[in-house]
Structure formats: C-alpha cells, structure tokens
N, C-alpha and C positions, 0 to 999 in steps of 0.2 A: 459346474455351477451355471446356469443361464446369464446370457446377458440382455441386459435390457438395452435391446436397440431402438426403441423408441425416442430414445435421447442421444441426438447428435453433438458430434465433437464437428473439430475444423478437420476430421481425419474425413469426415462424409461431407462438410459443407461450411465454407466458409463466407464471412461479410466483408463486401468491398464498397466503398464510394460508388455510386451508380450514376445517376443522368443530373445534368444542372438544372436544378428546378427552379432558381432568381438567380438574378445577377446583381449584384449590389455595387457601388461606388469602386469600394476595395476588394473585392473578394467575391468570388462563386460561393450558392448555398446549393449541397448534393443531398440527394436521398440517397439511402441505402440500397443494395441488393446482395442478394445471395447469388454464390459465386462455387465453382468446383471444390472439394477437399483436395486439403494438402495431406499427403502419404509421408510416413516416417521416414525420413533420409538418416541414413547411417553412417556418423561421423567414428573414424579411426582416428583422429589426432593423439589419441593416447593408446593406439592398440585394434587391433581386431579379432572378431572371433569366429571361429573355424565351424562352427555346429551351422545348420541352415534353419532353426528354431530357437526363440525363446525358452529359456528354463526355466526354473520354479520362482515366484514372487518372496520376495524377502521382506519389502515394504511399501505400502500403497498411499501416497500423499497428495493430499490437494492444497497447494500454494496460492492464497488470497493477500495484495499488499494494496497500500496506499490508497487505499477508500477517503481519509482525508474526509471524514462527515463532520460538517458543520454548522456551528449555527449561523444561520447569513445575517443576523439582525443585530448581532454583538458588537458593541462597540468598541472593543477591543482588536476589530479587524479595520485594517487602513484600504481599502477599496479604491480612495479615491487616488492611489497613485497613477490608475489608468487614464487618470485626466492628464497627465503631464506626457503621454504620449513615449517617444522613444529616448529621452534622455540618458547621458550613461551613468548617473546617480541614481536612475529610477530601476535600471536592468534590473538588478542585485536581489529587488524588491520582488519583481514579477515573477507570475503571477499572483497577484490576490483576488481576484474575482474572474468568475467561467460562467458563462451563461446556461451550464448544465448544474451548478453545483450545488444547487436545492435538491435536486433528485438524488442525488448519490447513494442517500439512504435505501431507493427502492431498488436503484441497477443492484446494489449488494444483496438485498433481500431476494432476488431475480437470480441471481447467480450461486448464492447461498441454496435453493430449491434447487436450481438445476446441478449442484453439484450432488446433492442428495439421491437424486434421483439415477445419476449416472455411478453410483458407488460401486458397481461391481466392474471389475477391469473387462473389455472387450479381448485384451491380449492374453490375460492369463487367466482371467475369472476369478482374481483374488477381489477381496472386498476391502472396501476405503477403509484404511487403519486411524485418519484423523485429517484434520485441517490445521495449515499451519498459517498465520498471517508473520509478516515482516515489520510490522511497523506504519509509522502515521495512520493510525487507525482513525485518530480526529485531527483536525485542523488547528486547535487553537486552546489546546491544552484545560477545557473546560469542564467542569463537572457536566453537565447538560449533554455535551457532547459524548462523555466516556460513558453517561447512563445509555444515551441511544445506541453505542455500540455494541455496549452487552446485549442490549434486547435483541439488537440485531443476529448477533453470532448465535446466541443461545437460546433465542424464541422470545415473543411477547412485546406487549406495546410500545411503541417508538413514535412520538414527536421530537419533530425540529423546529417545532413552535416557542419560542421564549419572549415572544414580545408582548405587548396591550391587547386590547380587542382589535385592533388594525394590524397591519403587516407597517414593518420601520426598519426593512431594509432598503438599497440602492435602486432595483428593481419596479419602481413605483411610475417613472415618467419625470422624475423632479432632475435628473441628469441626464446628458446627454452621451455620456461614456458608458452607458450602460444599459443592457437590452431590455425594455419594458415589454413584456409577452401579450399586453392587451392591445399594441396598436401596431398597425403595419407600416404607419407613415413617420415613426420615430427617427431622429437622425442615425440613432444606432444600427436600426435595422435597414434603412434605406444603405445605409455603407456595408452592412454586411449579409442582406438580402435573406436576414430570418422573417419568419412568416409570422404573423400573428397568432398566439395560442392563448384565447380567451381563458381566463380562470385558472390557468397553469399556477403560477404562485400560489393561489388560496388551495388549491389539490396538493401542492407539495409541501404544504405546512400541517396538513390534515393528518391526524395521528392513525397508524394502523399500526395493524398486529402482525409481527415478523415470523416467518417460519422458524429461524435458527439451524443451526445445523444438527442432523442425525446423529453424527459421530464425535468424538473428543476434540477438542479445539485446542490448540498452544496459541499464545503471545507474543508480542514482541513489541522493545520500546523503540521510537524512531523521533524525529528530532522535532516535528509537529506534535506528537503526545507529551515531549517535554520542556519546548521552548513557546514563547508567544511568536504565532505566524511560522512556528517553526523556525525561529532565525534569533531570539534574545531572551534573555531568561528575566525571570519574574522579578517583579519587586513590590512591594508595597502599595507604589503611585501606579503601577501598572494593574496590580489586582484592583485598586481603587475603580481603576477608568472601565475594568472588564464587567464590573456589576453596576455600573455607572447609568445616568440617564443621558449622555453626552454623546453621541455620535460623528464623525470627522468624515466633511464632506469634500473637504478642500484642505490648502498647505499654505503655510506663509512663506511670502515671496524667497527666492533664494535657492540656494543647493538645498539638499534634503540634510545632510550631515550623515554622520552612519548609525543607520537605524541599530545595530548590533551593539554598540558600545552605550550610544546615547538615544534610546527611542523617543524620551517624553517631547522633544520638540514636533515631531510629527503629530502630537495627538493635541498642538495647542492652535489648529487651524480653526478655521469656521464650521460649526457643528449644528445639528438637528436635537432636537430632543426627542429623547425615549425612554419608553418605559424601563425604570430600571430592574434587578432581575438579579437574586443571590446565586440562584441555579448556575446561573456562569462562573461563579468563583473558580480560580484556578486550581488544578490539581496537580501538584508535587508528586517526582516520583514515588515518595512510599505509599501515598494514597490513591495512585493508580496502582500498586499492586496490591493493596489491601482490596481494594473494590472487586479484584478477579477472584476472592476469596468469598465476598458477600453477595457475589450473584448467584452461585449455588449451582453450575454448570458442573460439565465433568471435560476432564477430570480437574477434581478441587484445586482452584488457585489457577488453572489454565496455564500449569508449566510451572508457574511461580512455586516458589516454597519456603517452611517455615523459615527459613534460613534468610531468605529475600524480605519477609516480613520485619525479622529481627535487626536486619540491617539495613534495611533502605536501599537494597541494590535490585536490581531486575536482569541478572544474568542466571543462568541455569543449565541444567544436562536433564532431559527427559530419559527414560529406559523403557516406555509403554510398547516399543515392537521389540520381538524379540530378535537378537541378535546385532540390532542397530541402536547405536545412541547418537540423538539428536541434541547438538549443544545449541542455544539461543545465548548471543551476545546483546551488550546494552554499547551500540556505537554512538549514541549521544552523546556529546561534550556537553557539559552543564554550563560552560563557559559561555556558551551561544555560538553561531554561525549554523547553516545546513547543512554542511559537510561534516563527516565526522572521525571519529578516532574511540582508544579504549584507554582507560589507567593502566598503570603500571600490576595493580594489585588484581585487577580483571585479567590480565596476561598470564599470571603466576597462576590463578585460578584456573586457567583453563588447562595450562601446560599440565597439571594435577590431573584434571578430570581426562584428558589424551590419554597420559601414561595409565592411569585406570584400565584402559579397554585396548591396549596394546601388546600383544603375546601373551603368554600363562593361559591361564584355564577361562579367562574372561576376555575373549579375542572379539572384538564386535567392529562391524564397519561403523562410520563416523560422517554424520552430516551437520556440517556446520550452517548456521540460520543467523542472519544479521539485517539490521535496515540497511544500513549501507552496503556497497558491496566494497571490494579492493579498492578499486578505483577512486572511489568517492571517499574514502577515510585520508584524507588531506589535512584534517584541521589541528593545528597545533595552539588554537586559541586557549592562553592559561584558562584555568579554573581558579576560581576566586579561593584565597587562603583560608583553609578551617574547613572547606567543603572535604565531603569523604573523599571525591576522587581527584583532589589536586594533585600536582605534581607533573612527571614528566606525562606527554601523551605519544601514544606508541599508533603507529601509521598503518595503513592498508599492505604495504610491501614487508614490512617487519613482522607484521601477524601473518603474512603467507609464509614467511620464510620460518618462522614457529612451526606452523601446519607441514611444513615436507618434513621435519622430525618424525612424524608420524603417519606412515603411509596408508593407517585404515582410514584414512579422512578420504572419501571420494567426491565430496562436493559440498561447496559453498552457497547456500542458496538467499537469496536478497531482492531488494527493492527498490526504493527512492530515486531509480531515474527515468521513471515512468516510461521504460522503455524495456522491448523482450531484447534479450544480449544471451549469449550460449559462449564460452571460450573454455579453452584448455589451458591450466597452468600446469608446466611440466618440472618435473626437478627430479633427482640422480633417483629416486627410491620410486620413481613411477609418475605420478601428478593426481590431481582432482579438478573437476569440472567446477567451473563458477556461473551458476545460472542466476539471472537476473531476469525477473518477471516484471511485466509493465501494468501502471496503476489502474484500480478499478474508477475514480474518479474521472480519469480523462481517457481521449479514445485509445486502444480501441475495446478500454473495460472488459477486460477477459482476465479468468484463473487458467492457471497450469497444474495438471496433473503431472505427478511425478513417482514411476513405479519402478524399484530396485529389484533387479532379477539376477539368479545367479544363475549363468550358465554351464554344460556339463562339458566344458572346455578351459575351465581355470579362469574365467572371464565374468564380469559383471558388466551389465547393460544397464545406462538408468535411462526409462524410457520417457519422453517428455510428451504430452499431448494439450494442445491450448483448447481454451472452453469459452463458448460465447455462452451468456446466459440465453435462455429460451423465450423471451420476450419477442412480441412481434417484430421484423426488421423495418416495418413501414409503421409508425404510432395511428394507432385505431383510438385513441379516446385519450380523455385524463380522471377517469372515474376509478381505475384500480392500478393496485403496485405495479404490475406487468404494463400498463399502459404508461405510466409514468416512467419505468424503466426502459421501453422503447425510445420516448423522447428525451432521454438521458443519454443515450448512446446516439441518436441522430444530432442531439445540439452539441455533444462531443467531439464527435465526426467533421464539425463544421468552427466550432472555436478558432477564435486567432489565437486564444491564449493556451499553451500547453507546454509544458514541462519537456515531455519527451518526443514534441516536434509533430510531425505530419506525418513522419516515416515510426511513427512508435511501435506498429508492431513488429518492426527489426526485420531481417531477410528469412528465408525458409528455414535456414539453418539455425535460427534461433528461436524457432518455434516446435514443430513436431519433428522431432529429432532423436533416435536413439544413439545414446553416448557410450560408447564402448570403453573400457578398459580393464588391466590386469585386477585379478581379485587378491589384494593385498594379503589376504589371509591364508592364500596358498604359500606363498612367501615363508610366512610365519611359522608354518607347520613343518 
C-alpha cells in the first residue's frame, strides 16, 4: 500500500526553538525553526531482534493526551494564583493560566487533521486502526468543555466562548500577571518578551468547524476530567460558583490553605462580575461516560460500554484490533488531588480481563492505557464513605506487580506528566514498556504514533514515532485554525508556565524509538 510522504513526521524534520526575537526583563522570546529529523533508535533494554527488517503490523495507534480544553472565562478557575509568584503554598496550584491556553482547540484540530493524513504507516504500509486519548481531555470538568472536546475529536462546530457579548477572561489588560495580546507595553509582555497579536483573543473565541478523526477513537478519564481544576472534588457550593457571575481576580491576605480539602476560601477574594452560564455546569463521571454515547461517533461510546453506563465506572477493555486487547483504566482518585490511584474493585476487574486473554485459544497481546503513569500513581487520599470507589487505594507499583503476572502485557501507555518518556519495566517473565506522551496543551504539543510489529524471530517491536501538527512553524495570521494553531505552538514554546518544563520533549530515546521485546505468545505456545 502506498504511503503519503507529503505528510512529514519527526523522522523527516523536527521543530526546535530558534533565534531570540525579543528579550524581556525575565526571559527571552524565541521563534521556532525546522531542524533535522530523528531516525528511530533501537532500544534493546528488554531484548533484541535478530532479523534485519521489521515484520508484520499487528496494530497501529495514534496517542493524543492532555489537551486540557478549557473555558478561559469560567468563574471556577483561579488564574489569580499567578499574582502571588513563587510562594510555597502556591506551587501545588500552578499553572492555572498559560498564554497559549485559549488556542488549545485549534492545536488539537491541527493535530487531528495531520494524523488523519498520516494514517498509512511509512514502515509497514498498515492503516491507522484507531486514536487513543489518555485523559485530561478538558480542564475543569465543565459541560461546555466536554461538548467542545467531543466536537474536536469526532468533527463538528467548536466554540470556546461561554461569556457575554464581550470577553470576560484575564487577558484583557486589567491585571499585570497575565499577557494582554493587544499591547506591546504591558508589564507581562515587557517581562517575558511576548509580541503584540491584536485580535488574538477574539479570534480564539470564534466558533469554527473541526475535522474530527477519520478513524475510531477511544477515550480515557483524567483528573481534570473529574475534578475541579484537576485537584478537588465537586460540591454543591463549587457547582454554584462554576455557573455563577463572580470571577475571582485576587485572594484574601494570608496563607491560601489546602485547596484540595477546602477550596471555598480561595473563591472568597475580590472578584469581577461576569455573565452567568448554565453551560458551565459540572459533569461528573456518569454523565461524562453518557456524553460519549450521545455524541454518535465510532466506536459507540468511544470505548465505554453499557456496563459503564449502568455502574458509572470509566474503565473498560477494547477488542477492536485483532489479536490485541486494549485495557483502559480510570486512575483518577474521586477524593481529590492531581496524582492517581485505583480502587480494589477495579484491580479485581483488571485481573479478570487479563486472565481472559492469557493462554488458551484466545491468547492476545495487551496494551494498558491510563491517564497517570505508574510513577504518578501515588495518591492515597481517602475517597468519601459511600462513594462507589471508597476503600483502599491501589498505587502504581502494586499495579505494575499485578501486570507482571500476565506476560502478554507489552506496553503501558499514559499521559499526565506533560513529558515524553519511555522506560522499560523488567520482571521475571520478561517485561513491558512504559510509554508516556507529552501534552497537546503545552510545548511541544505533539502526538505519538505507536505500531505493534510481529517480527519473524519470535520478537515484537513497538515502534514509536512523534508527530508535529502541520500548521506553519512561523505564525502567519489569526484568521484560520492553522494560523491559531501555529500561534499556540510558538506561545507554548515560550510560556514560563509548564508542567513538563522546557525539556518536555524528553531525550531522543523517549521519542522516535523501536522498543524490542520477546513475543510473549511464543512462550505460551
């Protein structure tokens, strides 16, 4: 099957920070440039192959994560914490504002269109089977955010404007701790070297039509999908704030307190009036699941099952690729906090789903997917009594030890850290690869293609290829989704606020890599 080589991946060329365009008081502002591509590096941490070429493709998946699509005008956001600088009590809340955040929808649309065009593997000629998200699809568990995210991934109208007739967010020049794109002489622009981009906010709020994936796509539940600001559980008081008309721009004097356990004091500071909107209402887990069925795309429910509808759970097994089972976990702790864990009921369910495809007549390879990677599953915060997930929390290393009992597990795919990272997990029966992909919201705003290849020497190769969206490397305007996606990438590359940090792209061994391991099905036969 011919491959469309007009679509370039990072094996052909990469995007890097280029020359310094402006020097601010606190940092320099860089343009971006194209650089040489990165060939696939063969990693033999878990074994090597003896043949000189790759074999037959068993599955070809696009991985997109941490879009954090957000309503920038929402009263339930606390961007004002950036006014407080680097105080120790502020750190766990940051970042709550980024200069590129309004344009995350446009960057996602550009990435989806690029993946659609790159759907034929240049390595094997295989067609893309599906796309997989691993959570933090939205930022603040709001209904309007969920509707926009569903439109982005399946195609249709997308609008990020929830306010009144005028913009009601923090980038209007009224505060000194946020970037106002209309002015070159604002305090924030002078500190960080950001250029004026007149009309950017208005353009970012404008409704547009997203292309949507040409292939089936699966979803996953992240901490921002199920917690206010990804940190604290919803309450009646917070729900009232979310749909209300009071947006905080400052805080009472003194320490902030514990936002996870008692967030209400942070919403009691000075505020401005904004238009109220019922479309901002909170979406709890059962409704999040149900919305994926109402959307109507493929597959029905986007991985979620009728049992998920009946029980309100958000973990499932997907068998749409022959010979491969994808098991998607829900690692969000309903008790709060941004790190992850699962409950014991989910662990028992996982063991049953793994047992079904190990040995016997239905021997399949298994890919585990979750929002949190193993290293971020450290959350022991209790779930409130009476909640379906109440009880002991299962952490990352215990989960990994469970997976060791099932050698057909070849990969654990995740997001959350906003960094590309690939590392081996060795055990007595072989091992699996932990594959974490960086966020769309933050630099470098990329996706990962992952192809499972069966070689003819009783080994498997998991081939990872990083993809940049095909919007121009230099922003050329604000009148098209690609123009806004280009601005998103350049602003993200210069943002001083990033979960993943300036090196979120990781090392070459975290990006374009061939990950070799013994074929566990051979041992079974």
